[in-house]
C-alpha positions in Angstrom: 6.4 -9.8 -73.2 3.6 -12.3 -72.7 5.8 -14.2 -70.1 6.5 -10.9 -68.3 2.8 -10.0 -68.1 2.0 -13.5 -66.9 4.5 -13.3 -64.1 3.2 -9.8 -63.2 -0.3 -11.0 -63.0 0.8 -14.0 -60.8 2.8 -11.6 -58.6 -0.2 -9.3 -58.2 -2.5 -12.2 -57.4 -0.2 -13.5 -54.7 0.4 -10.1 -53.2 -3.3 -9.4 -53.2 -3.9 -12.3 -50.9 -0.7 -12.1 -48.8 -0.2 -8.3 -48.7 -3.4 -6.4 -49.8 -2.2 -3.2 -48.3 0.9 -3.2 -50.4 -1.2 -3.7 -53.6 -3.5 -0.8 -52.6 -0.5 1.5 -51.9 1.2 0.6 -55.3 -2.1 1.2 -57.1 -2.6 4.6 -55.5 1.0 5.6 -56.2 0.8 4.4 -59.8 -2.5 6.2 -60.5 -1.1 9.5 -59.1 2.2 9.3 -61.0 0.3 8.6 -64.3 -2.1 11.5 -63.7 0.7 13.9 -62.8 2.7 13.0 -66.0 -0.3 13.3 -68.2 -1.3 16.7 -66.6 2.2 18.0 -67.0 2.2 17.1 -70.6 -1.1 18.8 -71.2 0.1 22.0 -69.5 3.3 22.0 -71.4 1.3 21.8 -74.6 -1.0 24.7 -73.5 2.0 26.9 -72.7 4.2 26.6 -75.7 6.7 29.2 -74.4 7.4 27.0 -71.4 8.7 24.3 -73.7 11.0 26.8 -75.3 12.3 28.1 -72.0 12.3 25.3 -69.4 10.6 22.5 -71.3 8.6 19.6 -69.9 10.4 19.4 -66.6 9.3 22.9 -65.6 5.6 22.0 -66.3 6.1 18.8 -64.4 7.4 20.7 -61.4 4.5 23.2 -61.4 2.0 20.4 -61.9 3.4 18.5 -58.9 3.3 21.7 -56.8 -0.4 22.2 -57.7 -1.2 18.6 -57.2 0.2 18.6 -53.7 -1.6 21.9 -52.9 1.6 23.8 -52.1 1.7 26.3 -55.0 2.6 26.3 -58.7 -0.6 27.7 -60.2 0.6 31.3 -59.9 3.7 30.6 -62.0 1.7 28.8 -64.7 -0.8 31.7 -64.9 2.0 34.2 -65.2 3.4 32.3 -68.1 0.2 31.9 -70.0 -0.5 35.7 -70.2 -4.1 35.2 -71.3 -3.4 32.1 -73.4 -6.9 30.8 -72.7 -9.4 29.4 -70.3 -8.4 25.8 -71.1 -5.2 26.2 -69.1 -6.9 27.7 -66.1 -9.5 24.9 -66.1 -6.7 22.3 -66.3 -4.9 23.8 -63.4 -8.1 23.9 -61.3 -8.9 20.3 -62.2 -5.4 19.3 -61.3 -5.7 20.9 -57.9 -9.2 19.3 -57.2 -8.1 15.9 -58.3 -4.9 16.2 -56.3 -6.9 17.0 -53.2 -9.4 14.1 -53.8 -7.2 11.4 -55.3 -3.9 12.0 -53.6 -4.6 13.6 -50.2 -7.8 11.7 -49.4 -6.3 8.4 -50.6 -3.1 9.1 -48.6 -5.1 10.0 -45.5 -7.3 6.9 -45.9 -4.3 4.7 -46.4 -2.4 6.1 -43.4 -5.5 5.8 -41.2 -5.7 2.1 -42.2 -2.1 1.6 -41.5 -2.3 3.3 -38.0 -5.5 1.3 -37.2 -3.9 -1.9 -38.3 -0.8 -1.1 -36.2 -2.9 -0.6 -33.1 -5.0 -3.7 -33.9 -1.8 -5.9 -34.4 -0.2 -4.5 -31.2 -3.4 -5.2 -29.3 -3.9 -8.7 -30.8 -0.6 -10.1 -29.5 1.0 -10.5 -33.0 3.8 -8.0 -32.5 7.1 -9.1 -31.0 8.0 -7.5 -27.7 11.6 -6.1 -27.2 11.9 -6.6 -23.5 14.2 -8.1 -20.9 14.4 -8.7 -17.1 10.7 -9.3 -16.9 8.5 -11.9 -15.3 6.4 -14.2 -17.5 3.2 -15.8 -16.4 1.9 -18.6 -18.6 -1.8 -19.4 -18.2 -4.2 -17.8 -15.7 -5.9 -19.1 -12.6 -7.2 -17.9 -9.3 -3.7 -17.7 -7.9 -2.4 -15.5 -10.7 -4.1 -12.3 -9.5 -2.5 -12.9 -6.1 0.9 -13.1 -7.7 0.3 -9.7 -9.3 -1.0 -8.4 -6.0 2.2 -9.6 -4.2 4.4 -7.8 -6.7 2.8 -4.5 -5.7 4.4 -4.8 -2.2 7.9 -5.1 -3.6 7.9 -1.4 -4.1 10.2 -1.5 -7.2 9.5 -1.3 -10.9 8.6 -4.7 -12.4 7.6 -5.8 -15.9 5.1 -8.6 -16.2 4.0 -10.3 -19.4 1.1 -12.7 -19.2 0.3 -15.2 -22.0 -3.2 -16.6 -21.8 -5.2 -18.9 -24.1 -8.6 -17.3 -23.1 -10.0 -13.8 -23.4 -7.4 -11.3 -22.4 -10.0 -8.7 -21.6 -11.3 -10.8 -18.7 -7.8 -11.2 -17.4 -7.1 -7.5 -17.7 -10.3 -6.7 -15.8 -9.4 -9.2 -13.1 -6.0 -7.6 -12.7 -7.4 -4.0 -12.7 -9.9 -4.9 -9.9 -7.2 -6.7 -7.8 -4.7 -3.9 -8.1 -7.3 -1.2 -7.5 -8.5 -2.9 -4.3 -4.9 -3.2 -3.0 -3.9 0.3 -3.9 -7.0 1.8 -2.2 -6.7 -0.4 0.9 -2.9 0.0 1.5 -2.1 3.2 -0.4 0.6 1.4 -2.4 2.0 3.1 -5.5 1.6 1.0 -8.6 5.0 0.4 -10.2 4.0 -2.6 -12.3 4.0 -2.6 -16.1 1.6 -5.4 -17.1 1.2 -6.7 -20.7 -1.5 -9.3 -21.4 -1.2 -11.4 -24.6 -3.4 -14.0 -26.1 -1.8 -17.2 -27.5 -0.8 -20.8 -26.8 1.8 -21.2 -24.1 3.5 -24.1 -25.9 3.9 -22.1 -29.1 7.6 -21.4 -29.8 6.6 -18.3 -31.8 4.3 -16.9 -29.1 6.9 -17.6 -26.4 9.7 -15.9 -28.5 7.4 -13.0 -29.3 7.2 -12.2 -25.5 11.1 -12.4 -25.2 11.0 -15.4 -22.9 14.7 -15.9 -23.5 15.4 -12.7 -21.7 12.9 -13.1 -18.9 14.3 -13.4 -15.4 11.7 -15.9 -14.3 8.9 -17.9 -16.0 5.9 -19.1 -14.0 3.8 -21.8 -15.5 0.4 -21.8 -13.7 -1.9 -24.8 -13.5 -5.6 -24.9 -14.2 -8.3 -24.2 -11.8 -10.1 -27.4 -11.0 -13.5 -25.9 -11.9 -12.2 -25.0 -15.4 -10.1 -28.1 -16.1 -11.1 -30.3 -19.0 -13.1 -33.2 -17.5 -13.6 -31.3 -14.2 -12.1 -32.7 -11.0 -11.5 -36.2 -12.4 -9.8 -34.7 -15.5 -7.4 -32.7 -13.5 -6.6 -35.6 -11.1 -5.5 -37.7 -14.1 -2.8 -35.2 -14.9 -2.2 -31.8 -16.6 -0.8 -32.4 -20.1 -1.1 -28.7 -20.8 1.5 -28.0 -18.1 3.9 -30.7 -19.4 3.7 -29.5 -23.0 4.3 -25.9 -21.9 7.2 -26.9 -19.7 8.9 -28.9 -22.5 8.7 -25.9 -24.9 9.8 -23.3 -22.3 12.7 -25.4 -21.0 13.9 -25.9 -24.6 13.9 -22.2 -25.4 15.5 -21.0 -22.2 18.3 -23.6 -22.6 19.5 -22.0 -25.8 22.9 -20.2 -25.7 21.5 -16.7 -26.3 19.1 -16.9 -23.3 19.7 -14.9 -20.2 21.7 -16.4 -17.3 20.1 -17.6 -14.0 16.6 -17.9 -15.4 14.1 -19.8 -13.3 11.1 -21.8 -14.3 8.5 -22.2 -11.6 5.9 -24.8 -12.3 2.6 -25.3 -10.5 1.5 -28.9 -10.2 -1.7 -30.2 -8.5 -1.5 -33.9 -9.0 1.0 -36.7 -8.5 1.2 -37.7 -12.2 2.1 -34.1 -13.3 4.6 -33.8 -10.5 6.3 -37.1 -11.6 6.5 -35.9 -15.2 7.9 -32.5 -14.1 10.5 -34.2 -12.0 11.4 -36.5 -15.0 12.0 -33.4 -17.1 13.9 -31.7 -14.3 16.2 -34.7 -13.9 16.9 -34.7 -17.7 17.6 -31.0 -17.8 19.9 -31.4 -14.7 22.0 -34.0 -16.6 22.4 -31.6 -19.5 23.5 -28.8 -17.2 20.2 -26.8 -17.2 18.8 -27.1 -13.7 16.4 -24.1 -13.4 13.1 -25.9 -13.0 11.4 -25.6 -9.6 8.1 -27.6 -9.2 5.7 -26.3 -6.6 3.2 -29.0 -5.5 0.3 -26.7 -4.7 -2.0 -29.2 -2.9 0.9 -30.8 -0.9 2.3 -27.4 0.2 -1.1 -26.0 1.2 -2.1 -29.2 2.9 0.9 -29.2 5.0 0.5 -25.5 5.8 -3.2 -26.1 6.8 -2.2 -28.9 9.1 0.3 -26.6 10.8 -2.3 -23.8 11.1 -4.9 -25.9 12.7 -2.5 -27.2 15.3 -0.9 -23.8 15.9 -3.3 -21.1 14.4 -0.9 -18.3 15.2 1.3 -19.5 12.4 -1.1 -18.1 9.9 -0.2 -14.6 11.1 3.5 -15.4 11.2 3.7 -16.9 7.6 1.5 -14.1 6.3 4.3 -11.7 7.1 7.4 -13.8 6.5 6.3 -15.1 3.2 5.4 -11.7 1.8 7.3 -8.6 0.7 5.9 -6.7 3.7 8.1 -6.3 6.8 10.4 -9.2 7.8 11.0 -12.0 5.3 13.2 -15.0 4.8 16.4 -14.4 2.9 19.2 -16.6 1.6 22.7 -16.4 0.2 25.4 -18.9 -0.9 27.5 -20.1 2.0 30.8 -18.3 2.3 32.4 -21.5 3.5 30.4 -24.6 2.5 32.1 -26.7 5.2 30.7 -24.5 8.0 28.3 -26.4 10.2 24.9 -25.0 11.1 26.0 -24.5 14.7 29.1 -22.7 13.6 27.1 -20.5 11.2 24.5 -19.5 13.7 26.9 -18.9 16.5 29.3 -16.8 14.4 26.4 -14.8 12.9 24.8 -14.1 16.3 28.1 -12.6 17.5 28.4 -10.2 14.6 24.8 -9.3 13.5 22.0 -7.8 15.4 19.6 -6.9 12.5 19.2 -10.4 11.0 18.5 -13.7 12.7 20.4 -16.7 11.3 18.3 -19.8 10.8 19.8 -22.8 9.2 22.2 -24.2 6.6 20.9 -26.4 3.7 22.9 -28.3 1.1 20.7 -29.0 -1.9 20.8 -32.1 -4.1 23.4 -30.5 -6.4 25.8 -30.0 -3.5 25.3 -26.2 -3.3 25.2 -24.9 0.3 23.1 -21.9 1.3 22.7 -19.9 4.5 19.2 -18.7 5.6 18.1 -15.8 7.6 15.1 -13.8 8.9 15.4 -10.0 8.5 13.4 -6.9 7.5 16.1 -6.0 4.9 18.3 -8.2 2.8 21.3 -6.0 3.2 21.3 -6.8 7.0 22.4 -10.4 6.3 25.7 -9.0 5.0 28.5 -7.1 6.7 28.1 -7.1 10.5 29.6 -5.7 13.7 30.1 -7.0 17.2 26.7 -7.2 19.1 26.6 -5.1 22.2 24.8 -6.7 25.1 24.3 -5.1 28.5 24.6 -8.3 30.4 24.6 -12.1 30.0 21.1 -13.2 31.0 20.4 -16.7 32.2 17.7 -18.7 30.6 16.4 -22.1 31.8 14.4 -24.2 29.4 12.0 -26.9 30.3 13.8 -30.2 29.4 10.5 -32.2 29.5 8.5 -29.8 27.3 5.7 -31.5 25.3 3.1 -29.8 23.1 -0.3 -29.8 24.8 -3.0 -32.0 23.3 -4.3 -30.7 20.1 -8.0 -31.0 19.1 -9.2 -30.2 15.6 -12.7 -30.4 14.0 -12.7 -30.1 10.2 -15.8 -28.9 8.4 -15.9 -29.7 4.7 -13.2 -30.8 2.3 -11.1 -29.8 -0.7 -8.5 -31.2 -3.0 -5.9 -30.7 -0.2 -7.7 -33.0 2.3 -5.3 -35.9 1.8 -2.3 -33.7 2.2 -3.7 -32.1 5.4 -4.1 -35.6 6.8 -0.5 -36.4 5.8 0.7 -33.3 7.8 -1.4 -34.4 10.8 0.1 -37.9 10.6 3.7 -36.5 10.5 3.0 -34.2 13.5 1.3 -36.9 15.5 4.2 -39.3 15.0 6.8 -36.7 15.9 5.1 -35.5 19.1 3.6 -38.9 20.2 3.6 -39.1 24.0 6.2 -41.3 25.7 3.5 -43.7 26.7 2.5 -44.1 23.1 -0.8 -42.1 23.3 -1.8 -39.7 20.5 -1.2 -36.0 21.0 -3.8 -35.1 18.3 -7.4 -36.0 17.8 -9.5 -35.0 14.8 -13.2 -34.9 14.0 -14.4 -34.5 10.4 -17.9 -33.3 9.3 -18.5 -33.7 5.6 -21.0 -35.0 3.0 -21.5 -38.8 2.8 -20.0 -39.0 -0.7 -16.9 -37.1 0.2 -16.3 -39.1 3.3 -16.6 -42.2 1.3 -14.1 -40.8 -1.2 -11.6 -40.6 1.7 -12.7 -44.0 3.0 -14.0 -42.2 6.1 -10.3 -41.5 7.1 -10.0 -45.0 8.5 -6.3 -45.0 7.8 -5.6 -42.3 10.3 -5.7 -43.3 14.0 -5.9 -39.7 15.2 -9.3 -39.3 13.4 -11.6 -40.2 16.2 -14.9 -39.4 14.6 -16.5 -38.7 11.2 -19.9 -37.3 10.8 -21.8 -37.6 7.5 -23.9 -34.5 7.1 -24.9 -32.4 4.1 -24.5 -28.7 4.3 -28.2 -28.2 4.8 -28.4 -30.5 7.9 -28.0 -27.7 10.4 -29.2 -29.4 13.5 -26.8 -32.3 13.1 -23.8 -30.1 12.2 -24.5 -27.6 15.0 -24.9 -30.4 17.5 -21.5 -31.9 16.8 -19.8 -28.5 16.7 -21.4 -27.4 19.9 -20.2 -30.6 21.7 -16.7 -29.9 20.4 -16.7 -26.3 21.6 -17.9 -27.3 25.0 -15.2 -29.9 25.4 -12.3 -27.8 24.0 -12.9 -24.2 24.9 -9.2 -23.2 25.1 -7.3 -25.9 23.2 -9.4 -26.7 20.2 -9.4 -25.5 16.6 -12.3 -25.3 14.1 -10.9 -25.6 10.6 -13.3 -24.7 7.7 -12.3 -25.8 4.3 -13.5 -24.2 1.0 -14.3 -26.7 -1.7 -12.2 -25.9 -4.7 -13.9 -28.6 -6.9 -17.0 -26.5 -7.5 -17.7 -24.1 -10.3 -16.5 -20.5 -9.9 -20.0 -19.2 -8.9 -20.1 -21.5 -5.9 -16.6 -20.9 -4.6 -16.6 -20.4 -0.8 -20.4 -20.9 -0.5 -20.1 -23.9 1.8 -17.3 -22.4 3.8 -19.3 -19.3 4.5 -22.3 -21.4 5.5 -20.3 -23.3 8.0 -18.9 -20.1 9.3 -22.4 -18.7 9.9 -23.4 -21.9 11.8 -20.2 -21.7 14.0 -20.7 -18.1 14.8 -24.3 -18.6 15.8 -23.2 -21.4 18.2 -20.6 -19.1 19.7 -23.1 -16.3 20.0 -25.5 -18.5 21.8 -22.8 -19.8 24.2 -21.8 -16.2 25.0 -25.4 -15.2 25.7 -26.0 -18.2 28.0 -22.7 -18.0 29.8 -21.3 -14.5 30.6 -17.9 -16.1 31.4 -17.6 -17.7 28.0 -14.8 -16.1 26.0 -15.2 -16.4 22.2 -11.5 -15.5 21.9 -10.6 -18.9 23.2 -12.1 -20.6 20.2 -9.4 -20.9 17.6 -10.8 -20.9 14.1 -9.0 -21.3 10.7 -11.2 -20.4 7.7 -10.0 -21.1 4.2 -11.1 -18.6 1.6 -10.4 -19.0 -2.1 -11.8 -15.7 -3.4 -10.2 -12.7 -1.8 -13.5 -10.8 -2.4 -15.0 -12.8 0.5 -12.3 -11.8 3.0 -14.3 -8.9 4.4 -17.4 -11.1 4.8 -15.3 -13.6 6.9 -13.6 -10.8 8.9 -17.0 -9.4 9.8 -17.8 -12.7 11.4 -14.8 -12.3 13.7 -12.9 -15.4 12.4 -9.6 -15.0 14.1 -7.5 -16.7 11.4 -8.6 -16.3 7.8 -6.5 -18.1 5.3 -6.6 -17.1 1.7 -5.0 -20.2 0.4 -4.1 -18.9 -3.1 -2.3 -16.0 -1.5 0.2 -18.4 0.2 1.1 -20.2 -3.0 1.5 -16.8 -4.7 3.8 -15.6 -2.0 5.9 -18.7 -2.2 6.1 -18.7 -6.0 7.2 -15.0 -6.1 9.9 -15.5 -3.5 11.2 -18.7 -5.2 11.1 -16.7 -8.5 13.5 -14.2 -7.0 15.8 -16.9 -5.3 15.2 -20.5 -6.2 17.3 -21.6 -3.2 14.4 -20.6 -1.0 12.5 -23.6 -2.4 14.7 -26.0 -0.3 14.1 -23.9 2.8 10.3 -23.8 2.3 10.2 -27.6 1.6 11.9 -28.1 4.9 9.9 -25.8 7.2 6.5 -26.2 5.7 6.5 -30.0 6.2 6.8 -32.1 9.4 9.2 -35.0 9.2 7.4 -38.0 7.8 7.2 -41.2 10.0 10.4 -43.2 9.7 12.3 -40.3 8.0 16.0 -40.1 8.8 16.0 -36.4 8.3 15.4 -34.1 11.3 14.2 -30.9 9.7 13.2 -27.7 11.4 9.9 -26.0 11.5 8.2 -23.0 13.1 6.5 -23.7 16.4 4.3 -21.7 18.7 5.0 -22.6 22.4 3.6 -20.9 25.5 6.3 -19.1 27.5 5.3 -20.6 30.8 5.6 -24.1 29.4 8.8 -23.6 27.3 10.8 -21.9 30.1 11.5 -23.5 33.5 11.6 -19.9 34.8 10.4 -16.7 33.0 13.5 -14.7 31.9 14.1 -11.3 33.4 13.4 -8.2 31.2 16.0 -7.9 28.5 16.5 -6.9 24.9 15.6 -9.2 21.9 19.3 -9.5 21.1 20.0 -10.9 24.6 17.0 -13.2 24.6 17.7 -14.7 21.2 21.2 -15.6 22.1 20.4 -16.8 25.6 17.7 -19.2 24.3 20.0 -20.5 21.6 22.8 -21.2 24.1 20.5 -22.8 26.6 19.0 -25.2 24.0 20.3 -28.8 23.8 22.7 -29.5 20.9 20.3 -31.8 19.2 17.4 -29.3 19.2 18.6 -25.8 19.0 15.8 -23.2 19.3 16.0 -19.8 17.7 13.5 -17.3 18.9 12.0 -15.1 16.2 9.4 -13.2 18.3 6.3 -13.8 20.3 2.6 -13.1 20.6 1.6 -11.0 23.5 -1.1 -12.1 25.9 -3.5 -9.9 23.9 -2.6 -11.7 20.7 -0.4 -9.0 19.1 2.6 -10.4 17.1 6.0 -9.0 17.9 8.7 -10.1 15.4 12.4 -9.4 16.3 13.0 -7.5 13.1 15.3 -4.5 12.7 17.8 -3.7 15.4 17.4 -6.4 18.1 19.4 -4.4 20.6 16.7 -1.8 20.9 13.7 -4.1 21.2 12.8 -4.5 24.9 11.2 -7.8 26.0 9.4 -8.3 29.2 7.6 -11.7 29.5 4.9 -12.6 31.9 4.5 -16.3 30.9 1.2 -15.9 29.0 3.0 -15.0 25.7 3.3 -17.5 22.9 6.8 -17.7 21.6 7.6 -18.1 17.9 10.5 -20.6 17.7 12.5 -22.2 14.9 13.6 -25.6 16.0 13.6 -29.3 15.2 11.0 -30.3 17.8 
């Protein structure tokens, strides 16, 4: 008996610590059971006849009914027939105690259970039973843009976000971003978003959000301003990303995980990219090749170099990389042995609602076909294309891009990648006499120029000017000289420093923009013939909240850099084979490269054609341009910019789009050169 009591006390002690609610419940139940039994015994003694007729069980039943407040006292009083006040008092006490002890205790306990249930659900400790969802691990300035991009899909999506910080801040950020988009574009919110707090490398936390059954997992990097050690800390590498990737890759590789899962990993530095590729190579050898690294700074740097050379590409990519209107699509090649020329020619003969682009065989030997269309279904099926007549197109065999002049104001973590893009473009389009096609002027602070060694390694950088943001006269003098020298063929690129704290994001970029606009305003006032529209300007904005400010200053090409990465990540998350395509078109061929990849180019119609084509349909023009192109540089026309700057993409039924060119249009072409 002593041993039993000792074990009981030990059990109660453990449960009091591990499961206090269970102990409270057992105590409440035990106290009520004892009270009911004792009361039933008292009543049975006060009503002797009840013992003779029905015994103790009848008294127990009546007591229980009174205790629960649902009857019983009438039957007892009928039986006592004036047996005394003691029985009446006992019954009344039983009812009162039942109300207080049982009902209130039960209500209190249930309230506590419900409250704890809500708290646990809200505190990320409850396992989610969910599948086919998108998982975001970590949170940065690009995350809200990923959520925003999902709105435009127009279908129901489930998104689970696991963050190590305060989830209320993340929820507020999401609510504000979605609210702004819904109000601006009238989009119906079809997203179910769940934000959880926890460690992204915790197996339990990852399993609790059903990561095995997610269709895609996106591992986001840190903002430079919030990284441990600041800029220098992030440049040394992101061990947080590596640790998270190792755990995620291990879980999704298990046999009970969903098929065709994709892991998209943001990387901002060379060390992290190298480590991710090492993990990727290992997983590929084990048959689990689902990891797609996205080198954020490299991609954005290459994109920015393209935008400053051909600013209209900002408008083109804003559409094609989004879920709005025409987009890029891919599907596995029906016949992997089909050459690109055969694929494009055959598709042009049988499809008039999708434009074939290229064929890419990835490192695993899988071949995919790529298209531009406003609907993925248009890349399938097909029917003979009806053309009214065979139009003749004559292309300029000696076409060369005009000289490009760029002035860069400021810097960011993508500056080196921007220069790398310039270097590749300059090498590819170098004049036959060896002269540069590109010249660049850089205005930046002394320390930041020194950090880049004053860009001495780039022959196309013809001038660097050391000027702090407050040296208005010096900055305005250099910008004014640039505008006067390149009124129609220059581009001013303003970079936003992503190395500063969150409160200072975009401050320098907005200051530079004010200075440039004041110069343009003064030029317009002094010279009635001066056309501000001839000044191409690319302004990088990191915080979408500042977009309206920039737009009010009439910047003709505003680039929200985080939005581009978000668009790319979301499209790769849907189809990872798009990664190879984006890697190809968003980068110029590096000097000495044996590959001859294709990119999007903006070329003036009067310079591209030897003679302006006669009016025709888009279907006729696309096919005529392709047929007239040399075999080693096939050009596919995707649309054009009108003389007034309006973009016309050949989306939908090409046979009903009428095209009449004057020569002032700027053509959107997909080609090698």
